[in-house]
C-alpha positions in Angstrom: -13.5 -4.0 9.9 -16.6 -3.5 7.8 -16.7 -3.8 4.0 -18.0 -1.1 1.7 -21.8 -1.5 1.2 -21.2 -0.4 -2.5 -20.4 -4.0 -3.3 -22.8 -5.7 -0.9 -25.2 -6.4 -3.7 -22.4 -7.4 -6.2 -21.9 -10.9 -7.5 -18.6 -11.7 -5.9 -19.1 -14.5 -3.3 -15.9 -13.7 -1.4 -16.9 -10.2 -0.7 -20.3 -11.3 0.4 -18.6 -13.8 2.8 -16.4 -11.1 4.3 -19.4 -8.9 4.9 -21.4 -11.8 6.6 -18.5 -12.7 8.9 -17.9 -9.0 9.7 -21.5 -8.5 10.8 -22.0 -11.9 12.5 -18.6 -13.1 13.8 -17.3 -16.6 13.4 -19.7 -19.0 11.6 -19.5 -22.5 10.3 -19.8 -23.2 6.6 -23.4 -24.3 6.8 -24.5 -21.1 8.5 -22.4 -19.0 6.0 -24.1 -20.7 3.1 -27.5 -20.0 4.7 -26.6 -16.3 5.2 -25.5 -16.2 1.5 -28.9 -17.6 0.4 -30.7 -15.1 2.7 -28.8 -12.3 1.0 -29.9 -13.4 -2.4 -26.8 -15.2 -3.6 -27.7 -18.1 -6.0 -24.9 -20.4 -4.8 -24.7 -24.1 -3.8 -23.2 -25.3 -0.5 -20.4 -26.9 -2.4 -19.5 -23.6 -4.2 -19.7 -21.7 -0.9 -17.4 -24.2 0.8 -14.9 -24.1 -2.0 -14.8 -20.3 -1.7 -14.3 -20.5 2.0 -11.4 -22.9 1.6 -9.8 -20.7 -1.1 -10.1 -17.6 1.2 -8.5 -19.6 4.0 -5.6 -20.6 1.8 -5.1 -17.0 0.8 -4.9 -15.8 4.4 -8.2 -13.8 4.3 -10.0 -16.2 6.6 -9.0 -18.5 9.4 -10.8 -21.6 10.6 -10.8 -23.0 14.1 -13.2 -25.8 15.3 -15.0 -25.6 11.9 -15.7 -21.9 12.6 -14.6 -19.4 9.9 -13.6 -15.8 10.8 -11.7 -13.0 9.2 -8.0 -13.3 9.8 -6.8 -10.3 11.9 -3.5 -10.3 10.0 -5.4 -9.6 6.7 -7.3 -6.8 8.4 -4.2 -5.2 9.7 -2.8 -4.9 6.2 -5.5 -2.4 5.5 -4.9 -0.4 8.6 -1.1 0.1 8.6 -1.5 3.6 7.4 -3.0 4.8 10.7 0.4 5.0 12.6 2.1 6.9 9.8 -0.7 9.4 9.6 -0.5 10.1 13.3 3.2 10.9 12.9 3.5 13.0 9.7 1.8 15.3 9.2 0.5 15.8 12.8 -3.2 16.1 11.9 -5.6 17.4 9.2 -6.1 20.5 11.3 -2.4 21.1 11.2 -2.3 20.5 7.4 -5.0 23.1 6.7 -3.4 25.6 9.1 -0.1 25.3 7.2 -1.9 25.6 3.8 -3.9 28.6 5.0 -0.6 30.2 5.9 0.6 29.9 2.3 2.8 27.0 3.0 3.2 23.9 0.9 2.6 20.5 2.7 4.4 17.5 1.4 5.0 14.0 2.8 5.3 10.4 1.6 2.8 7.6 2.0 3.8 3.9 1.9 0.9 2.2 0.2 -2.1 2.7 -2.1 -4.4 2.1 0.8 -2.7 4.8 2.8 -2.9 7.2 -0.1 -6.6 6.6 -0.6 -7.6 6.9 3.0 -5.7 10.1 3.4 -7.5 11.6 0.3 -10.8 10.6 1.8 -10.0 12.1 5.2 -8.8 15.3 3.7 -11.9 15.7 1.5 -14.2 14.9 4.4 -12.5 17.4 6.7 -12.8 20.0 4.0 -16.4 19.1 3.5 -17.2 19.7 7.2 -15.2 22.9 7.4 -16.6 24.8 4.4 -20.0 25.5 2.9 -20.9 23.9 -0.5 -20.2 27.1 -2.4 -16.7 26.0 -3.2 -18.0 23.6 -5.8 -17.6 19.8 -6.1 -14.6 17.7 -5.2 -12.6 16.6 -8.2 -10.5 13.5 -8.6 -8.3 13.1 -11.7 -6.8 9.6 -11.9 -4.4 7.6 -14.0 -6.9 4.8 -13.5 -10.0 4.5 -11.3 -9.3 4.1 -7.7 -11.2 1.3 -5.9 -13.6 2.0 -3.1 -13.8 -1.6 -1.9 -11.6 -1.3 1.2 -13.8 1.5 2.7 -15.3 0.7 6.1 -19.0 1.6 6.8 -17.8 4.8 8.5 -15.6 5.8 5.6 -18.4 5.0 3.2 -20.7 7.4 5.1 -17.9 10.0 4.9 -17.7 9.5 1.1 -21.5 9.8 0.8 -21.5 13.0 2.9 -19.1 14.6 0.5 -21.2 13.5 -2.5 -24.5 14.6 -1.0 -23.3 18.0 0.1 -21.2 19.2 -2.8 -20.9 16.4 -5.4 -17.9 14.3 -6.5 -16.6 14.1 -10.1 -13.9 11.6 -11.1 -12.0 11.3 -14.4 -9.7 8.5 -15.4 -7.1 8.3 -18.1 -7.7 4.6 -18.5 -11.0 3.0 -19.6 -10.4 -0.7 -19.3 -13.0 -3.2 -17.9 -11.5 -2.7 -14.5 -12.2 1.0 -14.7 -15.8 0.3 -15.8 -16.3 -1.9 -12.7 -14.9 0.8 -10.3 -16.9 3.4 -12.2 -20.1 1.5 -11.3 -19.1 1.4 -7.6 -18.6 5.1 -7.5 -21.8 5.8 -9.4 -23.8 3.7 -7.0 -22.7 6.1 -4.3 -23.8 9.0 -6.4 -20.5 10.2 -7.9 -20.1 11.2 -11.5 -17.4 9.4 -13.5 -15.8 9.9 -16.9 -13.4 7.4 -18.3 -10.9 7.6 -21.1 -9.9 11.2 -20.6 -6.4 10.8 -22.0 -5.0 14.3 -21.1 -6.5 14.6 -17.6 -3.2 13.6 -15.8 0.5 14.1 -16.6 3.1 13.1 -14.1 0.8 13.1 -11.1 -2.9 12.6 -10.2 -4.7 15.7 -9.0 -7.5 16.1 -6.4 -9.2 19.4 -6.0 -11.3 20.4 -3.0 -12.1 24.1 -2.9 -8.9 26.1 -3.2 -6.8 23.1 -2.1 -4.9 20.9 -4.6 -3.5 17.5 -3.8 -0.9 16.2 -6.1 -0.1 12.4 -5.9 3.3 11.5 -7.5 3.4 7.7 -7.9 6.5 5.6 -8.0 6.5 4.8 -11.7 7.2 1.1 -11.2 4.3 0.8 -8.7 2.0 2.7 -11.0 2.9 0.3 -13.8 2.2 -2.7 -11.6 -1.3 -1.3 -10.8 -2.1 -0.7 -14.5 -0.8 -4.2 -15.4 -3.1 -5.7 -12.8 -6.1 -3.8 -14.2 -5.4 -5.3 -17.6 -6.0 -8.8 -16.1 -9.6 -8.0 -15.2 -12.0 -9.1 -17.9 -15.2 -8.9 -15.8 -16.1 -8.6 -12.1 -16.0 -12.3 -11.5 -12.4 -12.4 -12.8 -11.2 -9.8 -10.3 -8.7 -11.6 -8.1 -9.3 -9.9 -4.7 -6.3 -11.6 -3.0 -3.9 -10.3 -5.7 -5.7 -7.0 -5.7 -5.1 -6.5 -1.9 -1.5 -7.4 -2.4 -1.1 -4.5 -4.8 -3.1 -2.1 -2.5 -1.0 -3.0 0.6 2.3 -3.3 -1.1 5.1 -1.0 0.2 5.8 1.9 -2.1 6.7 5.5 -1.9 4.1 8.0 -3.2 4.9 11.6 -2.7 1.9 13.9 -1.8 2.3 17.6 -2.3 -0.6 19.9 -1.3 -1.0 23.6 -2.1 -3.6 26.2 -1.8 -4.2 28.3 -4.9 -7.7 29.6 -5.7 -7.0 30.5 -9.4 -5.3 27.2 -10.2 -7.9 25.2 -8.3 -10.8 26.9 -10.2 -9.0 26.3 -13.5 -8.5 22.6 -12.7 -12.1 22.1 -11.6 -13.5 23.8 -14.7 -11.3 21.7 -17.0 -12.5 18.5 -15.4 -16.1 19.5 -15.3 -16.0 20.4 -19.0 -15.6 16.7 -19.9 -19.0 16.0 -18.3 -20.7 18.5 -20.5 -19.5 16.9 -23.7 
């Protein structure tokens, strides 16, 4: 598993450590500290060792014979969505075939991670299938989605969409958490507008060409997400262990996808209007 390069230059020691171990395999604390220094992290050996121990306690890392490595169980939590995507619906090709036959596609995902990965896969498939004349891809959120769990491959997919047609994201919330995630999206080249209070109603909406993805959150799980975002005062205070618990928690989010050119154009125009104000 590789961690999103959007945050490789951030100031969070734990994310830097995950990236180092991902790229180099198991290392002892001294070598990890050396790698942190090589990557420009102004951190003492004591602070690095403390971070390693904390990550071990939280189940992110394991340590055998003084060698630290990423715990496979922690990695598996971010990949549970794969099996369910293989079962229903059958494939992205099948989804688009059904949508192009004027059918509505609906299914349920079981975690935030699964929902986000599906949205990326759908937008990337659309991006490869069509020219850029269909306009940018639009994301209308209750709060800014994170891009931290993206692998290098997924990040390249995200960049391909941005570079070919552009990505615009709006968020109803505008807390410090949303500001942090906004910076991550903007580093990749996306455009983000926070505090757009009337951009969502009972669901989030993603628009790609004539296709519209509606995400209907479980209300209690949505409330949990927003309550977590309120605990973030700055990037250093972002508790990544707790964050991943929220992202991987079992929930039921209903996804309904339709194809409607007129509605899609209206939704896209409405969102883009906020960027011209």
